[in-house]
N, C-alpha and C positions, 0 to 999 in steps of 0.2 A: 485249451481254454485259458483265459487270463485268471490269475488268482486275485484274491482280495488285496493282497500286498501290492501287487502291480497297480491296481486301481488307486489305492491310497498314495502310493509313490507318485503317480501321475498327477493327482490332485494337489499334493504338496508341492511338486515341481512347478505347476502352473501358478499356484498361489504365491510362491516365493518370487517367481519371475515377474508376475503382475505387480507385486509390492515393490520390487526393485525399480521397475519402469515408472510406477507412480511416484516414488520418492525422488527419482532423478528428475522427472518432469516438474514436480512441485518445487524442488530446489532451484532448478534453472529458470523458472518463471517468477520466482519471488521478487527479484529486482524490478521486473516489468510491472508486477502487481503493485508494488509500492509507488512507482512512478505514476501509474494510472490512478491510484487513490489520491495522490497529491494534485494531479491535474484536475480530477473531479472536484476536489475541495476548492481549488482556485476558480474553477468554472462556476461553481455555485455562488461563491462570493461575488464574482463579476455579475452574475444574474441578479443578485440582491441589490446591486447598485444601479440596475437598470440597463445593463449592456446586453446586446444581442450577441451571444457567443455560439449560436447554432451553426454558423458557417466556418468558425475558426478551428484550425488544427491544434494539436496538443502544444506544439512549440509556440504557436501564436498566442495561445491562452496564457502560457507562462510568461511570455514577453509582455503582453498587455497587462497582466496582473502586476508584474514588477514595476511597470511604468505608471500605473493608476493607483495601486493600493500601497499604503504604508502600514506595515505590521508593527504593532506595539504590544508589549507584554506588560500587563498590569497585575500587581499582586492583589491578594484578597483585601488588603488594607487600603488599596487604591493608589499605591505608589507605582510610578513607572519603573520598570526593571530593564536594565540595559542588557537584553538578551534576545537572541533570534528565536522565532517561533519554533524552528527545528530543534533547538536545544532545550525546549521546554520540558519534554518528557524526561530528559536526563536529570534535570534539576527540579523535578516535580515537588518534592517535599521541602526543598530549601526555603521557599518563600511563603509557606503557610503560616 
């Protein structure tokens, strides 16, 4: 018969293996998730300006966004800031 120790060892082994697989999967998919978040944001902006984006693929959404939308960063005081939207998080506290 199996002892309690063997049962616990099996459970720990399965848990560690599952955690390893989940962490590898999450790490490898992080870049794709960030790209999908950015495409979704751009798609929503294009929808707000009245464009039909239901048939566009991700690459087409990015290309259309870049050709139609001009991004501007404005400080809380209303001043134009010469910065890209992507750099906004890095310099978040600088323009308050």
